[in-house]
C-alpha positions, -999 to +999 in steps of 0.1 A: +000+002+003+012+037-009+017+065+017-009+094+011-001+121-006+018+152+012+000+179-001-033+182-029-038+197-058-054+224-042-026+232-022-003+237-050-029+258-070-031+278-034+003+286-037+005+300-074-028+319-065-008+335-035+023+342-061-001+357-086-014+378-062+019+389-050+029+401-086+045+373-097+037+367-137+063+340-143+054+312-119+074+274-117+060+245-099+085+215-100+075+188-077+105+166-066+104+124-069+107+122-029+073+146-029+091+182-022+077+211-037+101+236-056+082+266-063+104+296-088+084+326-093+095+360-110+082+390-123+093+384-159+096+350-176+128+337-181+151+316-209+144+283-199+154+248-220+129+228-218+144+191-207+135+161-226+135+134-214+146+106-240+121+075-230+090+104-239+093+087-277+085+056-262+054+066-244+041+097-273+045+073-301+060+083-333+056+118-346 
């Protein structure tokens, strides 16, 4: 049996709403494998590089 979730979707939505209300326009949320939530917020979007998982091609199929 798995452990109960440490947080809910509502918790994440509440944190993002608070960041928007505080004036941040670019919000990034990462859920780490250990269950920690990392939230980065800034006033302007930054140039981020999207990391691609090489196994995504197996799940999405040929394009």
